[in-house]
Structure formats: structure tokens, C-alpha cells
C-alpha positions as CSV (number, residue, x, y, z in Angstrom):
1,X,9.3,-16.5,-13.0
2,X,5.8,-14.9,-13.0
3,X,5.1,-12.5,-10.4
4,X,1.8,-11.1,-9.1
5,X,-0.2,-8.8,-7.2
6,X,-3.3,-8.4,-5.2
7,X,-3.8,-6.2,-8.8
8,X,-4.0,-8.9,-10.6
9,X,-5.0,-11.4,-7.2
10,X,-8.2,-10.3,-5.9
11,X,-9.2,-13.4,-4.1
12,X,-5.9,-12.3,-1.7
13,X,-7.7,-11.6,2.0
14,X,-5.4,-8.4,1.9
15,X,-7.3,-6.8,-1.2
16,X,-10.2,-6.8,0.6
17,X,-9.1,-4.7,3.4
18,X,-7.1,-2.3,2.0
19,X,-8.6,0.6,0.5
20,X,-8.0,2.0,-3.2
21,X,-7.6,5.4,-3.3
22,X,-6.1,8.5,-5.4
23,X,-3.0,9.2,-3.2
24,X,-2.6,12.6,-3.7
25,X,-1.1,15.7,-0.9
26,X,-4.2,16.3,0.0
27,X,-5.6,12.6,1.1
28,X,-1.9,12.0,2.4
29,X,-2.7,15.2,4.5
30,X,-5.6,14.1,6.2
31,X,-5.2,10.3,6.3
32,X,-5.7,8.5,9.7
33,X,-4.5,5.1,10.8
34,X,-4.2,3.3,8.0
35,X,-2.5,1.1,4.8
36,X,-4.2,2.5,2.0
37,X,-3.7,0.8,-2.4
38,X,-2.8,3.7,-4.7
39,X,-5.4,3.4,-7.4
40,X,-2.7,4.3,-10.9
41,X,-0.6,2.2,-9.2
42,X,-1.4,-0.8,-7.2
43,X,1.7,-2.3,-5.5
44,X,2.7,1.8,-4.3
45,X,1.4,1.8,-0.8
46,X,0.7,4.3,2.0
47,X,0.8,3.4,5.3
48,X,0.0,5.7,8.4
49,X,0.3,4.5,11.9
50,X,-1.2,4.4,15.1
51,X,1.3,7.7,16.2
52,X,0.3,9.6,13.1
53,X,3.8,8.3,11.7
54,X,3.2,8.4,7.0
55,X,5.2,6.3,5.3
56,X,4.9,5.1,1.5
57,X,6.1,1.7,0.6
58,X,5.9,-1.6,-2.5
59,X,3.9,-3.9,-1.5
60,X,3.8,-7.5,-3.5
61,X,2.3,-10.7,-3.3
62,X,5.1,-13.8,-4.0
63,X,3.6,-16.6,-5.1
64,X,6.7,-18.1,-4.3
65,X,7.3,-17.7,-0.9
66,X,3.5,-17.6,-0.4
67,X,3.8,-14.5,1.8
68,X,3.8,-10.5,0.9
69,X,7.1,-8.9,0.5
70,X,7.0,-5.5,1.8
71,X,9.6,-2.6,0.8
72,X,9.2,0.9,2.2
73,X,10.2,3.9,0.5
74,X,10.6,7.2,3.4
75,X,8.8,8.8,5.2
76,X,5.7,11.2,3.8
77,X,5.8,15.3,5.0
78,X,3.7,17.8,3.9
79,X,5.5,20.5,1.3
């Protein structure tokens, strides 16, 4: 079974709207609302909601189901 992600399928619409960044402690602390893709691990995402809630998650495009598969890994809290 072949899987596909945004890293290997850049023609997918979401690939053009998600900024690719290096997820560091400093970046996560000051990030504004939105969705961010990690530069080193394209499936890793950092989400900041409109209320300021910050969570990590995974993202993968499923060509079989023709939809995005998302999994939450938990919230981010500053150390």
C-alpha cells in the first residue's frame, strides 16, 4: 500500500497554505493562530487555535480515502 503526504504531493491544495517552519521552543512560544508544518518532519504539525490553544499533531494525505488523516499528539506547554 502506498501512502502519500504533503511532502511528496505538493500539488495538494493544503501544501500551498501551510507555512513550513523549524519547530523550536522559541517559535512555539510566539506563534500566532494557524497551522505550521515542521521543516524536518513534514507529517508533524503545530496548531494554534484562535483562543491561543497550542497542540501538536500528525497529518497524512490518504490517496485511498481522498482525504486528510489527522491525529492529535497533545497540547504544548512552555517549559
